C-alpha positions in Angstrom: 182.7 101.0 172.9 182.0 101.4 169.2 179.7 104.3 168.3 176.7 103.2 166.2 176.8 104.4 162.6 173.4 106.1 163.0 174.8 108.2 165.9 177.9 109.2 164.0 175.8 110.3 161.0 173.5 112.4 163.1 176.4 114.0 164.9 177.9 115.0 161.6 174.6 116.5 160.4 174.2 118.6 163.5 177.8 119.8 163.5 177.5 120.9 159.9 174.3 122.8 160.3 174.6 126.6 160.0 172.9 128.9 162.5 170.3 131.4 161.4 169.3 134.3 163.6 165.8 135.3 164.3 164.3 138.2 162.3 162.5 141.4 163.4 159.4 142.2 161.5 156.0 143.7 161.9 153.0 141.5 161.4 150.6 144.3 160.6 152.8 145.7 157.9 153.3 142.2 156.7 149.6 141.7 156.3 149.5 144.6 154.0 152.5 143.6 152.0 151.2 140.0 151.8 148.3 141.1 149.6 150.5 140.2 146.6 150.8 136.7 147.9 147.2 135.8 148.4 146.4 134.8 144.8 148.5 131.7 145.2 149.1 131.2 149.0 145.5 132.3 149.9 144.6 135.0 152.4 144.8 132.6 155.3 148.2 131.3 154.1 146.8 127.8 153.4 148.3 127.5 149.9 146.9 125.1 147.3 147.3 121.5 146.4 146.8 121.1 142.7 147.0 117.5 141.4 149.1 117.4 138.3 149.9 121.1 138.5 152.0 123.5 140.5 151.0 123.3 144.2 151.6 126.2 146.5 152.8 125.6 150.0 151.0 126.4 153.2 152.8 129.4 154.8 150.6 129.8 157.8 152.4 128.9 161.1 155.7 128.3 159.3 158.9 129.5 160.9 159.5 133.2 160.1 163.2 132.9 159.7 162.9 130.0 157.3 160.4 131.9 155.1 162.5 135.0 155.1 165.6 133.0 154.0 163.6 131.4 151.2 162.4 134.7 150.0 165.9 136.1 150.0 167.1 133.0 148.1 164.4 133.6 145.5 165.3 137.2 145.2 169.0 136.5 144.8 168.6 133.5 142.5 169.8 130.8 144.9 166.3 129.2 144.6 164.4 129.5 141.3 160.7 129.6 140.5 159.3 131.6 137.7 156.3 132.7 139.7 158.1 133.5 143.0 161.1 135.3 141.9 159.4 138.4 140.6 157.3 138.8 143.8 160.4 138.4 146.0 162.2 141.0 143.9 159.5 143.6 144.2 159.5 143.7 148.0 162.1 145.4 150.2 164.2 143.4 152.7 162.1 144.7 155.5 158.9 143.8 153.7 160.2 140.3 153.3 160.7 140.1 157.0 157.3 141.6 157.8 155.5 139.2 155.4 157.4 136.2 157.0 156.5 137.3 160.5 152.8 137.8 159.5 152.4 134.3 158.0 154.2 132.7 160.9 151.6 134.1 163.3 148.6 132.7 161.4 147.0 129.4 162.5 148.1 126.3 160.7 145.7 124.8 158.1 145.4 121.1 157.1 147.5 119.6 154.4 145.9 118.2 151.2 146.8 115.5 148.8 147.2 112.4 150.9 143.7 111.7 152.2 142.8 109.5 149.2 146.2 107.8 148.7 146.4 104.0 148.7 146.9 102.3 152.0 150.1 100.7 151.0 151.6 104.0 149.8 150.7 105.6 153.1 152.2 102.7 155.0 155.5 103.1 153.1 155.4 106.9 153.7 154.9 106.4 157.4 157.8 104.0 157.7 160.2 106.3 155.8 159.1 109.4 157.7 159.2 107.7 161.2 162.0 105.2 160.8 163.9 106.0 157.6 165.8 103.3 155.7 169.2 103.1 157.2 170.4 100.5 154.7 170.1 103.2 152.1 171.2 106.0 154.5 167.7 107.6 154.3 167.3 109.2 157.8 163.8 109.7 159.4 162.4 113.1 158.7 162.3 114.0 162.3 166.1 113.6 162.6 166.4 117.1 161.0 162.8 118.4 160.9 162.2 117.9 164.6 159.8 115.8 166.6 156.7 114.8 164.6 158.3 116.7 161.6 157.1 120.0 163.1 160.2 121.9 162.3 163.5 122.8 163.9 164.3 126.5 163.9 165.0 128.4 160.7 167.1 125.7 159.0 164.5 122.9 158.9 160.9 123.8 158.2 157.8 122.0 159.6 156.7 119.6 156.9 153.9 117.8 158.8 150.6 119.1 157.3 152.2 120.5 154.2 150.5 119.8 150.8 151.6 116.5 149.2 152.0 118.1 145.7 154.4 120.7 147.1 156.5 118.2 149.1 156.7 115.9 146.1 157.8 118.6 143.8 160.6 119.8 146.2 161.9 116.3 146.8 162.0 115.7 143.0 163.8 119.0 142.5 166.4 118.1 145.0 166.8 114.6 143.5 167.1 116.1 140.0 169.6 118.8 141.1 167.1 121.6 140.4 167.1 122.9 144.0 170.2 123.1 146.2 169.7 125.9 148.7 169.4 123.7 151.8 172.0 123.7 154.6 175.1 121.7 153.6 173.1 120.0 150.8 171.6 117.6 153.3 168.3 117.3 151.4 170.1 116.6 148.2 171.9 113.7 149.9 168.6 112.2 151.1 166.5 112.8 148.0 168.9 111.3 145.6 168.7 108.0 147.5 164.9 108.0 147.3 162.9 106.4 144.5 160.0 108.3 143.0 157.7 105.9 144.8 159.4 106.8 148.1 158.9 110.4 147.3 155.2 110.1 146.6 154.7 108.0 149.7 156.5 110.4 152.0 154.7 113.4 150.5 151.3 111.7 150.9 151.9 110.6 154.5 153.3 114.0 155.7 150.3 115.8 154.2 147.9 113.8 156.5 149.7 114.8 159.7 148.6 117.7 161.8 150.6 120.9 161.6 151.2 123.1 164.6 
């Protein structure tokens, strides 16, 4: 029996995905160290959606291992952001782990930026998030990011309930080759096949979903 092309693609994605071990950190120490993060990410880890400007992601309830790896990537230059890199560099490796554990234990807050989006844009976003577009080899978000896009371990973060402005910026960065620190460059492969309209739609729809 011939194996469907969709199944073959997903098998190759899973087999190429690197493993990332859990981290050991102290949430109380992390709360203290996270004081430097509050100006942008807010005391409750909710982040900020800034239309037309730089949006800051929600960190609350995100996977600790994923956040730690992103902080290390900022520190070591594998991921670049003029604001984040100095803060990641000023903390010790243990402090990065503590901060990540601290934010992971905070309750999730609602995403912003999609509530007032046009109905046709949200409809497109929902279709791409839930079904993908296999004619263009754009897989549904849940294929990697888990059921309901709530995240899958430390490699694929929860993106449901993340701010639209942040998601849009990251997808554009992958599409434009400005970000490439994802496992096996899977996001680059997806983002480069998306139009800017697709990206706006997906970002808007994901921001309306509940985070866990």
